[in-house]
N, C-alpha and C positions, 0 to 999 in steps of 0.2 A: 770767399763761399764755401770755396772745398775746405778750408779749416773748420767752417762751423757744419759741415757738412760729417765729416772725420773726426769730431770731438765727442771723445768717447763717453760713453756713461757714465755719469757721475755715483759713483757707491757713497751710500749711505750706511753711517755708521751705527744708524738706529735699527732696533732688533727687528726681525720681520717675524709676524706668526704666520706660519699657511695653514688655513683650516682643510684640510681635506674632505671632500664632499663624498657622502654616504649614497650607495649606489638606490637609483628610485624601488621603492616597493611598489614593482609593477607585478601584476599577476599572483599566483599563488606562492611564489619564490620570496617575495619580497614581505608578506603576510604570513607565512610559516617558516621566517629562518632564525627566530628567538628562541626565547629559552619556552615557552607555550610550545612551540612544534619541537621542541628534543621531549619534554613532558609527556603530550602525544605520543610520539613515537615510543615512548617508553609503553604506553598503553595498551600498545596494539596498531595505532594508526598509522597509515602507509600514504605517503606522499601521489597524489592524482586519484585519490579515492573519498567515499563518501565518508561523516563523522559516522559513528556508532559500531554496535560489534558485529552487524553484518555488513554496513558500509551503505545503508541505503541513505544517511542524512546527505547535507550539501557537504560539496567539496573544493566549494571556494566562498569567501565573505560574501556576505550579501551586500549589493550594492546598490545605492537609492539612486534612481534618476530623478532629477526636477523638471517640473515645468516650466517652460518661458513663463515673463510674466502676464500676467492678464488671460493663462492658457489653462482652458475647462479642460474636464474629461474628456478622452479622444482628440484632442489637439495635437499629442505626438503618441508616438506608441510606449506604453507603460511598460512593458519588457526592458529589464536591463539585457546588457551583452551576459551578463555572467548568471541570470534567470534563463537565456533561452539556451545558453551552454549546459544548465544544468539540466533543464527539461528534454535535450539533446542526451545528457549521460546517461539518466534514466532510462528515455527509451531505447538506446542499445543495451543496455544491462538487462531489460526484461525481454528483448528480443533474443539474446542471446541465454537465457535460462528456459526458453521457449522452444529454443532449438531451431530461431529464423534468422534469416538473413537481415540485417537492421539497414534500411536506405535512409537517408535523411531526406528532409523535405528541399530544401536546397538543393542536395544534389540533383532529388529529381526535376525539379524546376533548370537546373543546369541543361542536363539531357532532353530535356522537351523543347528547351530554345534551339538545341543543336538540331536535333530533327528538326523540326520547323525549319530551321535556316539550310539544312540540306537540302528538304523538299521541294521548298521555294525558291533554290537556286536557278530556275530555269525560267521564271516568270519575270515578267517587266517592270516589279516593283510598284504596281498601281494595283488598285482595287479591281480594276477590270481587267482579266487577262488579254493577251493579243492573241487577234483571229488566227488561225492557220493558214499558212501561204498556199494562193491556188496552184497546184502542181502546174509544171509546165508540163508541154507534151512536143514529142520531135515528129519531122517526119515519119517515121517508120513507125512512131505512135496510132496518128493516124491511119497510113496504110493497113496496119494490122487492125485496126478496128470498121475496115471497109470503108473508108471515105476519101475519094480522089482529091486531091488536092493540083489544083490547075498549077503546071509546069512554071509560068511566069509566076506565082506565088513560092515558089518553093528555095529559090534564094531568098528571101525575104523570112520565110520562116524559119529555114534551116539553116541556126544561128548558132550549133552545137559545137562548131570547132573554135579552135583557141587558139588559131592564126589571121590577124587581119591583114587584107591585101591590100596593097598602097593605090589599087586601080577604084580602088572605092572611096578614097579620100579625095576632098577638094581645098582648094584654096581658101575658099568663102569660108565666111565663119558661119554664117547662119543655113546652109544649103544642109548639112549634118543633121542639125536639129530635126528642120523639116524630114529629113527621111527619114528621122528615127521615130517624130511622130507619126507619119503615116503607117510606119511599118508596127507600132505596136498597135494603130486602131485595125490593120490589117488581122493583125495576129489574133487581137481579141475576139474580131468578129470570125477568124478562121474555127477560133476555139467552142466560139459559140454554135456554129453550122457542126462540130463535131458533137459537142454533148448532143444537139436536136439529134443528131444522125444515130448514137446510142441511143437515145429516146426513141424513137422509131423504132429502131432496132429491137429494144427491149419489148414494145409494145406489137410488135408482132409476134413474137416468141409466146406472149401472155395470151393473144390473141386463141389461140389454139387450145389454152386449157380454160378460158371462158367458153370457150364453146363446149368445152367436152363436158361442164358445169350443168351449162343450161340445158345440154343434151340429158343428162342423169335426173337434173330437175322436173324435165317434161314426162321422162318415164316415172319418178314418184307422181306425178299429178295424173299420168294416164290408169298409173296402179290403182290411186286413189278412187279414182271414178269409176275404176271397175268395180272396188270394192264397196263403194256404195250404192252402186247400182244392185248388186247382190245382198247390199242389207235390205237395201228399200222392195225387191221383189221378196227377199224374206220375209221380213215386216208384214207384207201386204198379204201373205198367205195365214198369218196366224190367228187373226181376229175370228174366223171361220171355222175354228178348231175350240176341239173343250179343253177343258181347263188341263185336265195332266200332257195333253198334247201341246197345249198352251207352252206351258211350262217348263217341256220337255226342249219347245223350238227355241226360248231365250236360253236355255243352257246350252245347247247346240249354236247358238250364234254367239257367248261369250265366249266358246272353245275355241270358234272360228278368227275371233278378233277380239284376244285379250287384253290388249291396248287401248279399247275404245271402251267410251261410256254413254253405255244406253239409256239414262234414267226415265229421261224425259218420253223415249220413244216406247219402254217397255209398259212405263205407267198407264200410256193412250192406250196402249194392246190391253193391259188387263183389265182396265178400270169398268167398261160395259159389264163384262163377266164379272167379277168383284160385286157391282152393285145390286145384278140380278140376284145374286146369291143370299145378301144382307135385306133385301127387301121383305119385313115381315118376319123379321129372326128373330127368333125366341133366345137369349144367350142360359137359360134356366131347362132348356132341353136341348139345345143343339147349340157344342163350341166352336164349332165349325174347323174342325182340328187339319182338315185337309188344305184347307187354304192358308193357315199360319203355319203350315209345316212346309209348303211349297214357298213361300215367304220366305221362313228361314234357310229354308235351301238356298234361294236364291242371293237371301242377303239382299233384299230389295229396300235402297235407301239407308243410309248408318244414319242412326239417330244423332239430330245435330244440334239440339238447341242444347246449349249452356246454362240456362238457369238452374236445371235440376240436379237434385242433389242424390237424385238416384241412380246407381252406374249402370250403364248398359251392358248387357250381357251378348255373347256370342257376334263382336261387331269383329269383323275381320274380311271374310271370302266376301268383298264388294264385285259384285258383279254390276250392282249399276249405282256405282260409286256417285257421291254429291258432287254438281257443275259447279257448286259456288266453293270458292275456296276458304280456306278456314275464316281468318281475318275477315273477309265478306261476311261469313256466316253470325259471326258475333255484330256485326254492326246492324243486318238488315231485318227489318220488320216482319218481310214476307214469308211464308211457308213454302216449301218445296212440294215438287209434286207428289211425292210420297207421301208427307207429311199432310196434304191435303188429303190423299186416300185414305191416310188412319182415321184424320179427325170423322169424315165420314161414318166410319165404322163406330168411334168414339160416339158419335150422337145416338145410334141404335143401341148402345151401351146402357148410357145415360140415362135413356127412357125407361127402358128395361127396369132399371136400377129404381128409378123415381116411382113407379108404380108398384112392384111387385117385388123387391130384395129386402129382405128384412136379417138381421144376422141370426136371430133367435127362430127362425124358421128352417124347415127340412129344406127347401129349395136352395139356403145359402151356399148349400154345397155346389150346388152346380155351376151358380155362379163363380163361386172362387176356381174351378176347375176350368171355366174358361177363359176370366183372366190369367191364370197361371199359363192354360195356352199361348196364349198370344201375349205375354208380358215379352218374352223375350225379340220378339219384333216389333214393338211399340216405341216410337219419341219418347227421349226423357221427359218432354213436358205433359205427353199425356199420360205416363208413368203417376207424374206428380197431382195431377187431377182423380184420377182412381183411387190413388191411397187416401187424399184427402176424402173423397167419398165414402169409403172404407172407414175412415175414422169418423165422421161425422156420425156414421149408420150406427158404428158402432157404440159410440157415448150415449146417445141415446137407448139404442135397447138396455147399455147399462143403467142409466138413470131410471128406467122404468121397471128395474128389476127391484120387484117386492120380496126382499128375504123375510118377513115377518109373515107374509101370505103360505109362502114358499113351506116356512115349517109349519105354521098352525093347518096346511093343508097334508102334509106330509109327501109334498112334491123335494124333488132335488135342489135344495139350498144353493148347490154352488154349479150354474151352468158348465156344460165342456166344450161349447159350441167356441167359445174363445182361441182354444189354441188352434181351430182351423185360422184364425186370423192374425196367429203370430206373424208369418212372413211379412205381409203387410202392416201390420200396426205391431212395432215391437215394444209401445210403451202403455200397452192395453190391461199391463198392471197397476199401473200407476194409477189408473182411472178404477177400478174394481178394488182396490185397496180398502178403502171406507166399508164397501159393501162384504167384505171377506172376514175385517174385525167385526163387523156385526153379527154375522153367522158362529163367529167363537166364541162372542159375549155371551151370544143367547141360547146357543144349542142346549138343547134336554139333554144332562149327561146322561139319564139311564137309557138313552137311545144308544147308544156307544159310539161310533165313529162314525163321523160325517161321511155321506155319500159322494164318493169323487174326490173327498181330500187329497188321496196319495196322488193322483193326477196333478194335482195343483202342485204338492210340493215337488214332486219331478219337473214340472214344467217351470216353476220359480223355486228352486231349492233356496236360495239364501234368506229373500225376503219372507217366504212362508215358514222358514223354522224360524226366524227370529218374534215372528207374533205367534208361532205355533207357543215358545216360551212363555212369553210377554204377556198373552192373552188366555190359553188355553192350561197351561202348566197349575195358575193360583186357581184354575175350577175345577181340575182332575184331583189337587189337592185336596180342596175344602169337599169334594165328593168324598174323596177316601177317610176324609174324620168321620162323614158321617156314618159309616159302617159301624153297626153293630157287632161287636164280639160275643159271641153266646155258646160257650163249649156244647154246653146240651142239644141247641138247635142252630147251626150254624146256617147263616145263608151269606153265598158269596154273589147275588148279583151285583155288588156296587163293586167286588171286585175284580168282576168279570167285568163288568163297564168299565172300568180303567186300563183293566191289563188290554181290553180290545186298541187302544191308543198306542201298545208299545212301539208297533212296527214303523211309527213316525218319530219316534224319539231313541236314544241312544240307551244302550242298556244301565250306564252311569246314570244316565238323567232318571230312569225309573226308578234304580236303587236309591237314589237319594230322595225321591219321592214318597218310596215307602219308609226311608230312613224318619223324615221330618212327621210323615200323616198319618203312618198304620202302627208303627213300633209304638208311639206314646200311651195311645189304648192300648194294643197287645199287652205292653208292660203291666198295665194299670189292672186289666183284667188278672193277668196271669201273677200277679204282686197279690190280689183278692182272691186268688181262688189255693195258692200257695199257703197264705196264712189261716183257711178257712180250717176251723175244726175237725170237719170231718174229710179232708182233702186227701185223696190217694195220690200219691207224687209217680207210683206208675204209671199211673193215668194221667198224669200231668204231664210226664215225658212222652207218653204218646202222642198225646194233643200238641203240644210243642213239634213233635217230630215230625207231623201230618203237615203242619204250616209250613215247616221248610221242604219238605221232599215234593209234597204235592201238590199244594198250593202255589208256593214263589221258590219252587226248585230251581229256575234258570237264573234267578238272582242269587245264589247261594256264596260265591266269591266275594259278589260284589257287598253282601249284608254280613259276612261273617261276623264282624264285632258286635252285630246285634243279636246274633243266635248264642254267640260266646256269653254276652249280657243273659240273655235269659235262661241260660244253661244253670249259670254262675247264681242267679234268684233262686232256682230252686236247689241247689246244692247249700246255699246260704241255710233256705228252710231246713233241710235235714239235717245240716251239722248244728244249728241250735235246737232241733229236737232231739238230736243225741245228746246234746249236752244238758239240755233242762228237763226234758219231758214231758215241758208242760207247753200246749199250743198256743195257751193267752199269751205266754212270753214268746214265743214268735211273731204273734200277731203285733205284740208292740211294737221288738226289736226287728223283725226284718226289716230293710233299707228296701227302697223303690229305685228303681235302675236310672241312674243319671242320663236322663235326656236333654240333649239342647234344645229344643224348641219348645214351647210349651202347647198343651193340645187343647186345640179350640172346641171340639165335638165334644158334649155331653158325655158323661162315663156311661156306658151299657149297663143295662140290667143283670147283674151278676149275684150267684149267692152271698150272704152280708153274714160274715160270724157275730157271736155275740163279743161287744166289746165293753171295755171297762169307761172308756171315754163315750161322750155321745157321739155320734157322728156327725159333720159339718153337712147342713142340709143343701140341698142343690142349689142351685143360683136359679133365682126366677126368672132370669135372660132367658135359659134353655128352651124355655116353651115358646118366649116369645122369637127365640131367632130359627124354631122348627116352623110356627106359622108365617113368620116372614118368609120361610123358601115355600110355601104352600103358594102367596101371595104372587111371588115373582114367578113361580110356576103357569099359574092365572092371567098375571098379566102377557107373559111369553104367549100364552094362548090366543089372547086378545089383541095382539099386534101392540102392545104397551110396553112400558120401560119401566121399572121400579128403580129409582136411582138415589142411596142417599146424597141427603143434605149437608150432612158434617155440621150438624147444629142439632140441637133440643130444644124442645118447648121450656119456655120460661115458667109456667105453672105447673105442670107433670113430671119434666124433665127428662122426655120422653125421646128418643132421635126421632128426626124428623127426615121424612121422605118424599120424593115426588112421583107421581104417576102421570105418564106424560106419553104420547103418540109419537114426538119428534123426536129424536135421536139429538139435537141440540141441548133440549134440555128444559124448552122456551116452555110456556105455557101451564097445562095438565090443573094437578089438584095437590095440595100439599097433604100428607095423612101423617099417622101414629099409629104403633101398636099395642094394644094392652089387653094382655090375655091373647084371646081367640075374638077379639073384635078389632073392627076398622076404625076409626075417629078420622074424619074429613074435615079443614078447615072451613069454615064458613066465608064467603065470600066478603059480605059486608063487616062482619065483624070477627078481625083476624086472631081476635081472643075467644072464638067460639069454637067447639069441637062438635062437629054431629055424627055420630056413631052410621056406618054407611054398610051396604052389604055389597058383596062380591058379585053385582047382577049388570046390566044393561044401563042403569042410571048412571054406573060408576065410567062406564065405559064413556057416555056420552059425554059427560061432563072432563075425566081426562083428555078427550079429542077435540072439547072446545064446542061443542054442540049446544 
């Protein structure tokens, strides 16, 4: 056996090839140890850093983490260890670039667990913490607390010593247990007696404090009783006094007791005198200003209705503040005593408004003065009711406002009473906008400026300016085109009527009006006169200078180009005269100044020189236009409207018009003009036209009578 065990290993003559094991390629060292790592090192890559010129790429090869068989998304952590390390590396790099200290989340979790372990070391390890043991008391502690321990119990309780006497021991096994149990019971009872003694001692000390508190409350109650007695005596004296003394007494009461509210008491004192004053009260003759000022000085009752959108004024100095809290005011339906008092005042005002209040009457200003006097002391819901009444009255007055009748009888077409109602009816212009448009459309231009239009422009600058440009300016241009320019006998009534409106327009607007409506006619007359055979150019220059300096001198700067054209026309005529010496040539070759807008009005009657060519005939429509203006003026005097229908008669080709009493244009009679005659359409046969006169019969047919 020993020989077998000591038998040497047999040698084999077969050649043995040992294969050297290559080191495992773990981590970056294994992956980046070949030719690729050398090539990347030549390109600037360093071990441990990311790919790329700035090192923002990955620092380790991508590793794939496989899920278990039949494992879905979320079954395992999808991030591989390489991805986690890469995320930590990039976060650390970003923190270093920002100058911050990077703390790994796993490191934070380890520190948090460490703190939790240190903080919970004193616990029991269970979810419910152990209770604090009850402190033990010695004989000295009990004596210090004032508790007398019997002598026979002192040996049981006093167990604070560290030495156990042999005399207290016994050979019996159960005796010490009985003595220990009895000692514990006596000790617990003694501790309970000690706690009770401490509680009694504490109560004895608190009795004094409670006594002092009750005495203070008693004194406060006595003081309140004295104040209430004083208040009762003061209030009892007020009803017998006159109004000024009554108000002064309430003020003194407020000064004496500023922290108290006296709304109900004050209203009870004020109400009898207040109701006597408003019995038979006429708001148009008496504003009761003394009552309103007294209530305003006292600030009796804050307007408490939250339904009105009208802001209350002068609400602050509350002598008689509301007794209801804010949230209760919003939910309750009953009125406060002050609101009830104001409702009695409003009933008298409403009765007077129903019987005698008209916005366009002289007494309306008295009503408004009364309302303005009482407005600061009224509750919000009463202000809303008054505003509604005023709006209804104003709307009715505006609807009954007859513009045509006022113009016909030469009355003021624009009433001024609406300005008094602007504080209570800010949207009144919207209601009367249509009436103002009618005034601007039918106002006779020869009368000049509409009376009161300046106040309207000042009160409503934006809307009125827009309406003046849209509705009045075209009529001024048409009226100015009808000006007959006669150098021999010039009449300036048309120019004066148009220039009377210049305060309502800017200088540029007036200049543009003259450029488009006056200068085409002016250039035509100047051209005819300059090409006249016997024209005196010195006289022509004087005439042009008169128009420029005296008549239209205010707009020289804005009309400079037009005056230059006028002088150029005269100079051109003189140049042609010097060149040819033949005035017939001047008539043929003298150019008319280029005017942007065509002249609508007919050319005025001016001296006509002898021409080689036959002058063009005057258009036949000129006479019709003039007669149409006459019919339009007659319709305005009769409260009628002459409106173009934008159509022509199929037989005669004449333009059709409608004469009606309604601004809508419904009803009325359809007419057309031939010369100085008016032809009306037959009701039964629409193709038949009957001549009619401008008389009462035509008015009846237009009004549908």
